[in-house]
C-alpha positions, 0 to 999 in steps of 0.5 A, a space after each residue: 500500500 502507498 505510504 500516504 494512502 496507508 497513513 490516511 487510512 489509519 485512525 484510532 480504532 474505537 471498536 474492533 471486530 472481535 471475530 477477526 484475528 491477525 495472522 501470526 506472520 503479521 503479528 511477528 512483523 509488528 513485534 519485529 518492527 517495534 524491536 527495530 525501533 531506534 532508541 537513544 544510544 541504542 540502549 533499548 530500555 523498553 520491552 513489548 508485552 503481548 497480552 494473550 490471556 483473555 481473562 487478563 484482557 477482560 480485567 484490563 478493561 476496568 483499568 482502561 476506563 471501560 474501553 473495550 478495545 483492550 479485550 476485543 482487538 485481535 492482539 493487545 500490546 503494552 509498551 513498557 519501559 524498564 523500571 530503572 536504568 542501571 550500570 548492568 543495562 549498559 554493560 549488557 548492551 556493551 556485550 551485545 555490541 561486542 558479540 554482534 559486531 565482533 568487536 573487542 569489548 575493551 574497545 567499547 569502554 569510551 562509549 560505555 563511559 560516555 553513556 554512564 556519565 550521561 545517564 546514571 547521574 540523572 534523577 529517578 524522575 529524569 530517568 523515567 521521563 527519558 525512558 518514557 520518551 523512547 517508548 513513544 518512538 516505538 509507538 510511532 514505529 508500530 502505528 506506521 507499521 500497522 498502517 502499511 500492513 493494513 492493520 487497525 490500531 488504537 494508541 492509548 494513554 487512557 489507562 491506569 498504569 499502576 493497575 496495568 502493572 499490578 494486573 500484569 505483574 510487571 514489577 516482577 519483570 522490572 517493567 513499567 507500562 507506558 502505552 497500550 496499543 490494541 491491534 486488529 481489524 475495525 468493526 463495520 460499525 465503528 463510528 470513528 471510521 467515518 470521521 474525516 481526519 483533522 490535521 493542520 493544513 500543510 501551510 500551517 504545519 511546515 516551516 521552511 528555514 
């Protein structure tokens, strides 16, 4: 599908057809698209949680202000950040680089030191905010990938993170929920599908300097 046509076709799906499921191939492509998201320093301080348990998805509705997309969509993605960023995360990343690129890990020390000096002194609030912004990059990547693949989606900030964390037991995994993305296929009677997309005109959006 043409990129602009695909982006014009996508919208925040308010009602999914619960009878239509994504193929496993498409699901794997979406997961891979999220995994390939660029992040600051390449640290990738996030994880994608795919909620497959129907009972948990039912329970999440109340933690989503009654939005049924979380249970009716084909798949439910929860984009999470690490609860904290530590020296262990950075050292693990260095090992990954060394193994992937066949580089002596000692040669990565200047890069490692630069990351540690930039990231570790941050306050907990600064770390939380910084990691959360990385997750939003993944959201953009995921929504565009959905559009290109002809998959409907609904980016959601309207949920209670603490409740999601509790229901999905994310603390035990060292994670904090940031965004929720139900994906699947729109219902034929989804009212939002008929609404025209409202955006600024190009002349009011683009600034050339």
